[in-house]
N, C-alpha and C positions, 0 to 999 in steps of 0.2 A: 548391518552397516559394514561396508568394506574398510580395509586398511586405508585406502585413499580418502574415503569419507571421513574417517577419524582424523587423519592428518589435516584435512581441510578445516574441520571444526576446531582443532587445536590452533591452527594458524589464525583463524578468525578471532578466537579468544585472545590470542597473544597480541594481535594488531588492533583490537577494538579499543575504543576510548570511552570513558564514562564521565559525563559532565552534568552539573546542575544547570538550571535555566540561565542563571546569571553568567556562569562561566562560558556557556555556549554563546550567549549574546555578545560577550566581550570578544571572544575569539573570532566570531563571524564579523563583528564590527571592525576588527583589525584588518581583515581582508576586503572590507568595503561593502559588506552586505547589510541591508536593513529590511529584509523580507523573509524572515524565518516562518515557514509554514507550520501552522498548528500550535504555535507557542505565543502566548500573550506577552507583551513587553513587560518584563519584570521590574522595569524602572519607571513605569508610568506614574506620574505624580511626584517623583523624586526631585529634590533640588539639586543644583549642580554640585554643591559641596558633598551632598549625600552620595551622588553617583561616583565622585572621586574617591570617597572612602570605600565604597563597594569595590571599585576597581583595585584598590590596594589589597583588599582581602582576597579578591579573586586571583590577582597576580601571584600572591604568596602561595595560594593553594595550587595554582597551575604550575608554578616552578617546582613545588614539592612533588607533584605527580609526574614531572618530567614532560608535561605538555607544552611548556614554555622553557626557553633556554636564554640566559643572558649572554650577549656577545662579549668578547674580551674588553671592549671599551666601557663595559658596565652601564651603558645607556640603552643600546638597542636590544630588542628581544626578537627571538626567532622560534619557529616551531619545528619539531622533528618532521621528516617527510611524511610519515603515515598520519600524523596529526593534521598537518597542513592539508593533505589531499582529502581527508575525511571532512574537515571543516569547510574547505573551499567548495567541494561538491554540494554539501548540505546547504551552504549559504548562497551559492551563486548559480546552481543548476537551474535551467529554464524549463526542464521537464521533470515532473515528479508524479508519483502515484501513491495515493493513500489506499491501504489495504486493510480489510478486516475480514477474518474468517473464524469459524469455530467448528470443531468436531470433538469426538469423545476424548481425544488425547491432548488437545491444545485449543486455547482461545488466544487469538493474535490480533493486534492492531498496531500499525506502524506505517512509516513512509519509506518509499524507495526514491532516492534522488538520483537522476540519471544524466550522464553526459555520453559522448560518443565512445569514451574510453572505459568508463567504469560506472558501477552502481554502488551507492552507499545506502545501507539500511539504517534507519533511525527508529529506535523503539524506546518507549517509556519503561523505566525499571519497575518491576512489580513491587519491590519492597519500598520504593520511594518514588511517588509519581512526579516529583520535581526534578528527577534525574533521568538522563537519557544516555543510551548506549549507541554508538555509531560504529559500523564496521563495513568493510568492502565485501561485496559478494560477487565480484567479477564483472563480466560484460552484461549487457541487457539480455542476450540470449541465455547466458548461464544463470542469471537471476530469475528469468522466467521459468526455466526448467526446474530450478530448485523450488520455486514458489508452487508450481503445479504439484510436485511431489508432496510438499508440506500440506497443501490444501486437500490432499487425498482424492484428486480427480480420478474417476473410474476409467479403466481401460474399456473402450467401446469402439466398434467399427463405424465408419461413416454410414449414414442412413439416408434413405429417401424420405423419411418422415418429415412432414412440414412443421413449421412453427405453430404454436398455439397462440391465438390472439383473443384477448378478453379485456374486460374493464379492470383498471388498476385497483379500484376500490373492492371489486368482487374478488379479485385474486388475494388481496391481503386478508379479507374476511375468511376465505377458504383456508389460507395458510395458517391463520390463528386457530381455526377449528379442526385442523387435519387430524389431531389425535382423537377427536370425538366421532369423526365421520368414517364410513367405510370407503374403500377404493371405488366401489360401484357408485356410491352417492356423489363422490367428488367428480368422477368421470362424467356423470350425467350433468352436473352443474357446469363443468368446463365445456361440454359440448353445446350448451345453449348459445354460445357466441359464434363459433365457426363450424360446428357440426362435424368436425373431423374426429372420429372415434379413436383411431390409432394413437395420434398425438395426445389426446385428452387422457386416454388410459395410461400411457407411459408417464405423463406428467403427474397424474394422480398417484401412481405407484411410487414415483420418486419423492413426492411430497409426504406420502404416508411412511415411507421407509428411508427417510432422509439420513444420509451419512455425514454430510457437511453442508454448510451454507456460508455466504459471505457477500462482500461487495467491494467494488473498486471505484475510486474517483481519479480520473486522469486529469492532471493539472498542467497548464502551460502558461508561462509568464509572457504577457503581451506588452511589457515595458511600463504598464500602469497597474495592472491587476492580474489575477489568475483566472484564465478561462477554464471551465470545468465540464467534463463529460463523465457520466456515471453509468455503471451497470452492476447488476447483482448476479449471483449464481446459486443454484441448488444442485447438490450432488446426491443422486440416489445410489442404490447398490449396483446398478448397471448402466446408468445414464446420467450425463451431465447436462445442465440447462443454463444457458445464458439468458438473463432477464433484462430487457430494456423497457424503460418506462417513459411516459410522457413527462416533460419537465415544466410545461406551461400550466398555469393555474386553471385555465378554462378547458384543458384537455384531460381525458380519462381513458388512456389505453395502455396496454402492456403486451409485449410479445415474449414468449418463452421458446427458445430455439435449442434443439439438441446439438451439442457441440463436443467434438472429440478433444483430447489433450492437444493433438497436433494442430487442430483448427484454432484453438485458443492461443497457443504459442505463436502461430503465424499472425493472428490478429494483433497480439501484443507487440511483436517485433515490427510489424508493418506500421503500426501507429507511431512507434518511436522513430522509425526511419523517415516517415513522411514529415514528422515535426522537425527532425534534424535537417532535412532539406529546406524546409520553410525558414529555419533559423539562418541558413546560409545565404538566403536571397537578399 
């Protein structure tokens, strides 16, 4: 890790904020948000008086942490700039991405909340699943580059190798049995669908010698609910694969496509840019 990387990590820790679910709900409520992704309403079933009592407790805790400040008139409350930006993007962004990945050094699950100016990462605290840490990780391009490195994507050149197409059910069965099967056995089974040996062999090798795996859900607010698009990935020792699956109940297909770091970054950024254009219409 370079000196610049160390400085960036220190800045993140300094500017990060940690909130429990009730504190986060209250702060996002102050800025007018009622659609926190991935967090159940902690006040469901509460009476009005009970919610008022919880607010008094949360307000005291937030004032003590410095996440809320009393104005000189003693009535109005405000947030420091870094708290306001983190909470506002988390609660109001119309583009978000849920990410899960695991490799030998890390298992991660969290959300990236995106605007044109910044990305806020929100993760659940390991020591207390009712608490969340929020911090800025720069622009969408910077967040994507950081994510690719953290996910351990392999360096690989662009290839003429075609996608592997097969049954979703069959793929999951092979994936679960990969530790028991040889590469040759897996290749033969993968070839039964489209007959392409090169892609089947490369995918079998990556499944057998998996370095990392994970999945994404791209979420877009349509003013009523969240539209969702998903994909998964497998990283072998020399090849990355993007996995797209059928989402309709009566369909059963899956495609695995060899994908470079650069291709994935381009896809991620273009997805965000297109949605930003759609928002502006």
